[in-house]
C-alpha positions as CSV (number, residue, x, y, z in Angstrom):
1,M,0.7,-76.4,5.0
2,T,4.3,-76.8,5.4
3,K,6.3,-74.4,7.3
4,Y,8.2,-73.4,4.1
5,N,4.7,-72.6,2.6
6,I,3.7,-70.6,5.5
7,L,7.1,-68.6,5.2
8,Y,6.6,-67.9,1.6
9,L,3.1,-66.6,2.2
10,L,4.5,-64.2,4.8
11,V,7.0,-62.9,2.7
12,F,4.5,-62.4,-0.1
13,I,2.1,-60.5,2.3
14,S,5.1,-58.3,3.6
15,F,6.1,-57.4,0.1
16,F,2.6,-56.5,-0.9
17,S,2.0,-54.3,2.1
18,C,5.2,-52.5,1.7
19,N,4.7,-51.9,-2.0
20,E,1.0,-50.7,-1.2
21,I,2.4,-48.3,1.6
22,K,5.0,-47.0,-1.1
23,T,2.3,-46.4,-4.0
24,E,0.0,-44.8,-1.4
25,K,-0.5,-41.2,-2.8
26,K,0.5,-38.3,-0.4
27,Q,-1.5,-35.0,-0.4
28,P,0.3,-32.5,-2.3
29,N,1.7,-29.2,-0.9
30,F,0.9,-25.8,-2.2
31,I,2.7,-22.5,-2.3
32,F,0.9,-19.6,-3.5
33,I,2.9,-16.3,-4.1
34,L,1.0,-13.2,-4.8
35,V,3.1,-10.4,-5.8
36,D,1.7,-6.8,-4.9
37,D,1.1,-4.5,-7.9
38,L,2.9,-6.1,-10.7
39,G,1.8,-6.3,-14.3
40,K,3.0,-8.6,-17.1
41,E,5.3,-5.4,-18.5
42,W,7.5,-6.4,-15.6
43,F,7.8,-10.1,-16.3
44,S,10.6,-10.8,-19.0
45,S,9.0,-14.3,-19.5
46,Y,5.9,-12.5,-20.6
47,G,7.8,-10.1,-23.1
48,A,9.1,-7.3,-20.6
49,T,12.2,-5.9,-21.8
50,E,13.2,-3.6,-18.9
51,V,14.3,-5.9,-16.5
52,N,15.7,-9.3,-16.0
53,M,14.3,-11.8,-13.8
54,P,16.7,-15.0,-13.9
55,N,14.9,-16.9,-11.3
56,I,11.4,-16.4,-12.6
57,D,12.4,-17.1,-16.0
58,A,14.1,-20.6,-14.9
59,L,10.8,-21.2,-13.1
60,V,8.9,-20.7,-16.2
61,N,11.1,-23.2,-18.1
62,T,9.8,-26.1,-15.8
63,S,6.2,-24.8,-15.4
64,I,2.8,-24.2,-16.9
65,K,2.4,-20.5,-18.2
66,F,-0.9,-19.1,-18.2
67,N,-1.9,-16.4,-20.6
68,N,-5.4,-15.7,-19.7
69,V,-5.9,-15.2,-16.0
70,Y,-8.1,-12.5,-14.4
71,S,-7.3,-11.1,-10.9
72,M,-9.6,-8.4,-9.8
73,P,-8.4,-4.8,-10.4
74,Q,-7.3,-4.0,-6.9
75,C,-6.2,-5.1,-3.7
76,T,-9.1,-6.1,-1.7
77,P,-11.5,-7.5,-4.1
78,S,-8.7,-9.7,-5.7
79,R,-7.5,-11.2,-2.2
80,V,-10.9,-11.8,-1.1
81,A,-11.8,-13.4,-4.3
82,L,-9.0,-15.9,-4.0
83,I,-9.4,-16.8,-0.4
84,T,-13.4,-17.4,-0.8
85,G,-13.7,-18.5,-4.4
86,Q,-16.5,-16.1,-4.8
87,Y,-16.8,-13.2,-7.0
88,P,-17.0,-9.7,-5.4
89,Y,-20.9,-9.6,-6.1
90,N,-21.1,-12.6,-4.0
91,N,-18.9,-12.0,-1.4
92,G,-19.5,-8.5,-1.0
93,W,-16.0,-6.9,-1.0
94,V,-16.3,-5.2,-4.2
95,N,-14.4,-2.0,-3.3
96,H,-11.2,-1.5,-1.8
97,Y,-11.1,-1.0,1.9
98,D,-8.2,-1.0,4.4
99,V,-9.3,-2.6,7.6
100,P,-6.7,-1.5,9.9
101,R,-6.5,2.2,8.4
102,W,-10.2,3.1,8.1
103,G,-11.9,0.9,10.7
104,H,-15.8,1.1,11.9
105,G,-15.7,-2.4,12.7
106,A,-15.6,-3.8,9.1
107,N,-13.8,-7.2,8.7
108,F,-13.4,-10.2,6.9
109,D,-15.6,-12.5,9.1
110,A,-13.8,-16.1,8.6
111,E,-16.8,-17.6,10.4
112,R,-19.3,-16.5,7.8
113,N,-17.2,-16.8,4.8
114,P,-15.2,-19.7,3.1
115,S,-11.3,-19.7,3.1
116,F,-9.0,-22.2,1.0
117,A,-6.8,-22.3,4.0
118,K,-9.6,-23.1,6.5
119,S,-10.8,-25.9,4.2
120,L,-7.3,-27.6,3.8
121,Q,-6.7,-26.9,7.7
122,Q,-9.6,-29.1,8.4
123,A,-8.4,-31.7,5.9
124,G,-5.3,-32.1,7.9
125,Y,-3.0,-29.4,6.1
126,K,-0.5,-27.4,8.1
127,T,-1.0,-23.8,7.1
128,C,1.0,-20.7,6.9
129,I,0.6,-17.0,5.8
130,A,3.3,-14.3,5.7
131,G,3.2,-10.8,4.2
132,K,0.1,-8.5,3.6
133,W,-3.6,-9.0,4.5
134,Q,-5.1,-5.6,5.4
135,I,-8.9,-7.2,5.8
136,N,-8.7,-7.5,9.5
137,D,-7.3,-5.2,12.2
138,F,-5.1,-7.3,14.5
139,R,-5.2,-4.9,17.6
140,I,-9.0,-5.7,17.7
141,E,-8.8,-9.3,16.3
142,P,-5.5,-10.8,17.3
143,N,-6.8,-14.2,16.5
144,A,-7.9,-13.4,12.8
145,M,-5.2,-15.5,10.9
146,K,-6.1,-18.4,12.9
147,K,-10.0,-18.0,12.4
148,A,-8.9,-17.9,8.6
149,G,-7.3,-21.3,8.9
150,F,-3.5,-20.3,9.3
151,D,-1.5,-22.4,11.8
152,E,1.4,-19.9,11.6
153,F,1.6,-16.2,10.5
154,C,4.1,-13.3,10.2
155,M,2.1,-10.3,8.9
156,W,2.8,-6.8,8.3
157,T,-0.2,-5.0,10.1
158,G,-1.2,-2.6,7.3
159,Y,-1.3,0.7,8.5
160,E,-3.0,0.8,11.7
161,S,-4.6,4.4,12.4
162,G,-2.9,6.3,15.0
163,I,0.2,4.1,15.0
164,A,2.8,5.8,12.9
165,E,5.3,3.2,12.8
166,S,2.7,0.7,11.4
167,D,3.0,2.3,8.0
168,K,6.4,0.6,7.4
169,R,6.5,-2.8,5.4
170,Y,10.0,-2.5,4.0
171,W,12.8,-1.1,6.1
172,D,12.2,-1.3,9.9
173,P,8.9,-3.1,9.3
174,Y,6.1,-3.2,11.8
175,I,5.3,-7.0,12.0
176,F,2.5,-9.0,13.5
177,T,3.3,-12.6,14.9
178,E,1.9,-14.7,17.8
179,E,4.3,-12.5,19.9
180,G,2.5,-9.7,19.1
181,S,3.3,-6.5,16.9
182,K,6.5,-4.7,16.9
183,T,9.1,-2.8,14.8
184,Y,12.1,-4.8,13.4
185,K,15.0,-2.2,13.3
186,G,17.4,-2.4,10.6
187,K,15.5,-5.2,9.1
188,F,14.0,-5.5,5.5
189,G,10.4,-6.8,5.7
190,P,10.6,-8.9,2.7
191,D,13.4,-11.0,4.1
192,L,11.7,-11.9,7.3
193,F,8.5,-12.9,5.4
194,S,10.5,-15.2,3.0
195,D,12.8,-16.5,5.8
196,F,9.6,-17.3,7.7
197,I,8.1,-19.1,5.0
198,I,11.2,-21.3,4.2
199,D,11.6,-22.0,8.0
200,F,7.7,-23.4,7.9
201,M,8.5,-25.5,4.9
202,N,11.4,-27.1,6.4
203,E,9.8,-27.8,9.6
204,N,6.5,-29.4,7.9
205,K,8.2,-31.9,5.6
206,E,6.1,-34.8,6.9
207,N,2.9,-33.2,6.9
208,P,1.0,-31.7,3.7
209,F,1.2,-28.2,3.9
210,C,-0.3,-25.1,2.3
211,I,1.7,-21.4,2.3
212,Y,0.0,-18.4,1.1
213,Y,2.4,-15.8,0.6
214,P,0.9,-12.2,-0.5
215,M,4.0,-10.3,-0.6
216,V,4.5,-6.8,0.1
217,L,6.7,-6.2,-2.8
218,T,6.3,-4.4,-5.5
219,H,3.9,-1.8,-3.8
220,S,4.7,1.7,-3.0
221,P,6.5,3.3,-1.3
222,F,9.3,2.8,-3.7
223,V,12.4,2.1,-1.7
224,H,16.0,0.8,-2.1
225,T,16.6,-2.9,-1.5
226,P,19.6,-4.8,0.4
227,L,21.2,-5.8,-3.1
228,E,20.7,-2.2,-4.5
229,P,21.0,0.3,-1.8
230,E,22.1,3.3,-4.2
231,V,19.1,3.6,-6.1
232,K,17.6,7.0,-6.1
233,T,14.7,7.6,-8.3
234,K,11.1,6.2,-8.3
235,Y,11.7,4.4,-11.4
236,E,15.3,3.0,-10.3
237,K,13.7,1.9,-6.9
238,H,11.0,0.2,-8.7
239,L,13.2,-1.7,-10.9
240,A,15.3,-2.7,-7.7
241,M,12.1,-3.8,-6.0
242,V,11.2,-6.1,-9.1
243,R,14.6,-7.5,-9.1
244,Y,14.3,-8.4,-5.3
245,T,11.1,-10.0,-5.9
246,D,12.9,-12.1,-8.4
247,F,15.8,-12.9,-5.8
248,I,13.2,-14.0,-3.1
249,I,11.4,-16.2,-5.3
250,G,14.9,-17.7,-6.2
251,K,15.4,-18.3,-2.5
252,I,12.0,-20.2,-2.2
253,L,12.7,-22.3,-5.3
254,D,16.1,-23.2,-4.1
255,N,14.9,-24.3,-0.8
256,L,12.1,-26.3,-2.5
257,E,14.5,-28.3,-4.2
258,K,17.1,-28.8,-1.5
259,S,14.5,-29.7,0.8
260,G,13.4,-32.6,-1.1
261,L,9.9,-31.1,-1.4
262,A,9.5,-30.1,-5.0
263,D,8.2,-33.5,-6.3
264,N,5.1,-33.1,-4.1
265,T,4.4,-29.5,-4.4
266,Y,2.3,-27.1,-6.4
267,L,3.6,-23.7,-6.4
268,V,1.8,-20.8,-8.1
269,L,3.1,-17.4,-8.9
270,T,0.8,-14.5,-9.7
271,T,0.0,-10.9,-8.8
272,D,-3.0,-9.4,-7.3
273,N,-3.4,-6.7,-9.9
274,G,-1.6,-4.3,-12.5
275,T,1.3,-2.0,-11.9
276,S,0.8,1.5,-10.4
277,P,-0.4,3.8,-13.1
278,S,2.7,6.0,-12.0
279,I,4.9,3.5,-13.4
280,I,5.4,2.7,-17.1
281,G,7.3,-0.5,-18.5
282,K,7.8,-1.9,-22.1
283,R,6.5,-5.1,-23.4
284,N,6.7,-6.7,-26.8
285,G,7.6,-3.5,-28.2
286,E,4.7,-1.4,-26.5
287,Y,5.0,1.1,-23.7
288,I,2.8,-0.1,-21.0
289,R,1.5,2.2,-18.2
290,G,0.4,0.3,-15.3
291,G,-3.3,-0.6,-15.0
292,K,-4.2,-1.2,-11.3
293,A,-7.6,-0.1,-10.6
294,Y,-8.7,-0.2,-14.2
295,L,-10.3,-3.0,-16.1
296,T,-8.0,-3.0,-19.0
297,E,-5.9,-6.0,-19.5
298,N,-2.8,-4.4,-18.0
299,G,-4.9,-4.0,-14.8
300,I,-6.3,-7.5,-14.7
301,N,-4.8,-10.0,-16.9
302,S,-2.1,-11.3,-14.6
303,P,0.9,-13.4,-14.9
304,F,0.3,-16.8,-13.8
305,I,2.8,-19.4,-13.4
306,V,2.4,-22.7,-12.0
307,K,5.1,-25.4,-11.2
308,T,3.6,-29.0,-10.8
309,P,5.3,-31.7,-9.0
310,N,6.6,-33.3,-12.2
311,N,7.4,-30.2,-13.9
312,K,4.9,-30.1,-16.5
313,H,5.8,-27.4,-19.0
314,F,3.6,-25.7,-21.7
315,I,1.7,-22.7,-22.2
316,T,-1.8,-22.5,-22.3
317,N,-4.8,-19.9,-23.2
318,A,-7.1,-21.8,-20.7
319,L,-9.1,-19.5,-19.2
320,V,-8.9,-18.9,-15.3
321,D,-9.8,-16.5,-12.8
322,F,-9.1,-15.9,-9.0
323,T,-12.1,-17.4,-7.9
324,D,-10.7,-20.7,-9.4
325,I,-7.9,-21.0,-6.8
326,L,-9.9,-22.4,-4.0
327,P,-11.6,-25.2,-5.6
328,T,-8.5,-26.0,-7.6
329,F,-6.6,-26.7,-4.5
330,L,-9.1,-28.8,-2.8
331,D,-9.8,-30.8,-6.0
332,L,-5.9,-31.5,-6.3
333,A,-5.9,-32.3,-2.3
334,G,-8.9,-34.6,-2.5
335,V,-10.9,-32.5,-0.3
336,D,-14.5,-31.8,-0.6
337,K,-15.7,-28.3,-1.2
338,P,-17.9,-26.5,1.6
339,S,-21.3,-27.9,1.2
340,N,-23.0,-25.0,2.8
341,I,-21.6,-22.0,0.8
342,K,-21.9,-21.2,-3.0
343,L,-18.8,-20.8,-4.6
344,D,-18.1,-19.1,-8.1
345,G,-14.8,-20.7,-9.1
346,H,-14.3,-23.9,-11.0
347,S,-11.3,-26.4,-10.5
348,F,-8.7,-26.1,-13.2
349,A,-6.8,-29.3,-12.0
350,K,-7.1,-31.1,-15.0
351,V,-5.3,-28.4,-17.0
352,L,-2.6,-28.7,-14.6
353,T,-2.3,-32.5,-14.7
354,G,-2.5,-32.5,-18.3
355,K,-6.0,-34.1,-18.7
356,N,-7.7,-31.2,-20.5
357,D,-6.3,-28.3,-22.7
358,K,-9.0,-26.1,-21.5
359,S,-10.5,-25.2,-18.2
360,E,-14.3,-25.7,-17.5
361,R,-15.1,-21.9,-18.1
362,D,-16.5,-20.4,-21.0
363,Y,-15.6,-16.7,-19.5
364,I,-13.6,-15.2,-16.9
365,L,-14.9,-12.2,-15.1
366,S,-13.0,-9.2,-13.2
367,M,-14.6,-6.1,-11.3
368,G,-14.0,-4.1,-8.5
369,G,-11.6,-1.7,-6.5
370,L,-11.8,2.0,-5.6
371,P,-13.1,3.0,-2.1
372,S,-16.2,1.9,-0.3
373,H,-17.9,3.9,2.4
374,I,-19.7,3.5,5.6
375,N,-23.5,3.9,5.6
376,K,-26.0,5.8,8.1
377,D,-26.0,2.8,10.2
378,G,-22.5,2.3,10.3
379,W,-21.9,-0.6,8.1
380,L,-19.5,-0.9,5.0
381,E,-21.6,-0.8,1.8
382,N,-20.7,-0.5,-1.9
383,P,-21.6,2.9,-3.1
384,I,-22.7,1.5,-6.6
385,L,-25.7,-1.1,-6.5
386,F,-24.2,-3.0,-9.6
387,R,-20.5,-2.3,-10.4
388,D,-19.2,-2.2,-13.8
389,R,-17.3,-5.2,-14.9
390,V,-15.7,-7.3,-17.9
391,L,-16.3,-10.6,-19.2
392,R,-13.8,-12.3,-21.5
393,N,-13.6,-15.5,-23.5
394,E,-10.2,-16.5,-25.3
395,K,-10.9,-14.3,-28.1
396,Y,-13.5,-11.6,-27.3
397,K,-14.0,-9.1,-24.2
398,I,-16.9,-7.0,-23.2
399,Y,-17.5,-3.9,-20.7
400,I,-20.7,-4.0,-18.7
401,D,-21.8,-0.7,-17.5
402,T,-23.6,0.1,-14.0
403,L,-26.9,-0.1,-15.9
404,Q,-26.0,-3.8,-16.9
405,Q,-25.5,-2.8,-20.4
406,I,-22.7,-4.0,-22.7
407,H,-21.0,-1.0,-23.9
408,R,-17.8,-2.2,-25.4
409,L,-16.5,-5.2,-27.2
410,F,-13.1,-6.1,-28.2
411,D,-11.5,-8.8,-30.3
412,M,-8.4,-9.7,-28.0
413,E,-6.7,-12.0,-30.3
414,N,-6.5,-9.1,-33.1
415,D,-6.6,-5.8,-30.7
416,P,-5.1,-7.0,-27.5
417,Y,-4.5,-3.3,-26.3
418,E,-8.2,-2.7,-26.6
419,T,-8.0,0.2,-29.2
420,H,-11.1,-0.7,-31.5
421,N,-14.5,-1.1,-29.9
422,L,-16.5,-3.2,-32.1
423,I,-19.9,-2.5,-30.3
424,E,-21.4,-1.0,-33.4
425,N,-20.2,-3.7,-35.8
426,K,-23.3,-5.7,-37.0
427,E,-21.2,-8.5,-37.9
428,M,-20.4,-9.1,-34.0
429,E,-24.2,-9.3,-33.3
430,T,-23.8,-13.1,-32.6
431,V,-20.9,-12.7,-30.2
432,L,-22.9,-10.2,-28.5
433,N,-26.1,-12.2,-28.2
434,L,-23.8,-14.8,-26.6
435,F,-22.5,-12.5,-24.1
436,K,-25.7,-10.8,-23.4
437,T,-27.1,-14.5,-22.1
438,K,-24.1,-14.5,-19.6
439,V,-24.8,-10.8,-18.4
440,E,-28.7,-11.7,-17.8
441,A,-27.6,-14.7,-15.7
442,L,-25.6,-12.5,-13.5
443,P,-27.3,-11.2,-10.2
444,T,-28.7,-7.5,-10.7
445,L,-27.7,-6.3,-7.2
446,D,-24.1,-6.7,-5.9
447,N,-23.9,-7.9,-2.1
448,N,-22.2,-6.0,0.6
449,P,-19.7,-7.6,2.9
450,V,-21.1,-10.0,5.3
451,Y,-19.7,-9.7,8.9
452,T,-20.1,-9.6,12.6
453,K,-19.1,-5.9,13.5
454,T,-16.0,-5.7,15.6
455,K,-15.4,-2.8,18.0
456,G,-14.4,0.7,16.7
457,L,-11.3,2.7,17.8
458,P,-11.0,6.4,18.5
459,T,-8.8,6.7,15.6
460,D,-11.3,5.2,13.0
461,V,-11.3,7.5,9.8
462,N,-14.1,10.1,9.7
463,P,-17.0,8.4,7.5
464,E,-17.4,11.9,5.5
465,F,-13.6,11.2,4.1
466,L,-14.9,7.5,3.1
467,N,-18.2,9.0,1.5
468,K,-16.6,11.5,-0.4
469,A,-14.0,8.8,-1.8
470,A,-16.8,6.7,-2.9
471,E,-18.7,9.6,-4.5
472,R,-16.0,10.1,-6.8
473,T,-16.0,6.4,-7.7
474,K,-19.8,7.0,-9.0
475,H,-18.5,9.6,-11.3
476,R,-15.3,8.0,-12.6
477,K,-15.1,8.8,-16.2
478,N,-13.4,5.9,-17.5
479,N,-12.3,2.4,-16.3
480,M,-9.8,1.9,-19.2
481,M,-6.0,2.5,-19.0
482,G,-4.4,2.9,-22.3
483,L,-0.9,2.8,-23.6
484,A,1.8,5.2,-22.8
485,T,4.0,6.9,-25.1
486,E,7.8,6.6,-25.5
487,A,8.2,10.2,-24.6
488,Q,6.3,9.3,-21.3
489,F,8.3,6.6,-20.7
490,L,11.6,8.4,-21.1
491,K,10.5,11.3,-18.8
492,L,10.0,8.6,-15.9
493,K,13.3,6.8,-16.6
494,N,15.2,9.9,-16.8
495,Q,13.5,11.7,-14.0
496,Q,15.2,13.6,-11.1
497,V,16.0,12.4,-7.7
498,I,13.0,12.2,-5.5
499,K,13.4,14.9,-2.9
């Protein structure tokens, strides 16, 4: 072989190798933004008319907008479902339970439960969380975030029993970082959390990363914001908080573009449950009362927007619920699911990549919320053995009571506000039989949370307080929140200043 042939061969090999490196697929980044207590009636992209959201509207114009995504009805079951990929009846967190407020050694045990952050971290991802958690007490478990799979964290502590200043998440927030917990005087919590996330993005450009941003906005207490310091009434403050949510999301999106990370990042924007029932909005000509803690669509059918690296843009009715987050992220990252734990979720990655119009599901499920209690042996326990729940496919929705019987059926295409119960309609017999097979396949007994008990504190709540609250859960008369009236809306909108 001549020296010219050898030189040609070396150039060819070098060219091939360089192109191979260039075409090597990099694992995508993930940003998961979870707004607190906000239903579709406050998203202009879903038909809301009482508020403008320019940044979220712009996001929707370059993203996939989902119509049929179920959260759980309240904070704790929603958050644990998305973290674990398991329904509340499996992971045990059926009810709402503020660990730092109520105590008794209960905790989210990351060593005995799955976590999407932990799975990604073990696969080489850098991970970050900022905002609200509330399922561990950082005074007792200062390493809780690390155990759950987060390299870096900036957290509102949740209200820690006996520490009055810990109640603040907005102005003068009480925040836990690697340096410990302290009050940040004169600061606005949402700014600190979002700045922390932006800094993390910029510092980890060379690594695949996963950011979980469970916002404190727009949960009560209703407050003024840096952009609208003059608002006075509850309704005005709620509007200001919604607009500030849009402002913060705009900051994150702007940094995503400027940093050059947008073309390899999936960003998900959703909410943990519906708006507080004390707030009324207007959507598609109807007055919608907040459905938090209820199983009607205003409580659980969450806005769900996904920006993909290539900006796929369409609207989909694909069925998704919060248990699907973990398997979808792992699928997109090319990471194996935990082999030793049963997951309820299904990946909808093929919907995001445009390979399928529908998800792998034939129904979605929502359940849970309202207080839990401490049993006689000192453990967190669900007060109801089989909690009421709903199942839905693209057209129909059923309600299942605590006796495991279907007692409501609605045609969601023709009756989106669930006003006409079709359970007695003989023409629905085939539909009901189809759903009955799904119900019969469910476990007949809900699990309780699985954890290794931590130490208690002198400020733990009296168990009798929780037991009384749990008893009220058993006797709750309705799990549906219907529409509001124009008169109710105007009364709220025109109310006097909160004293």
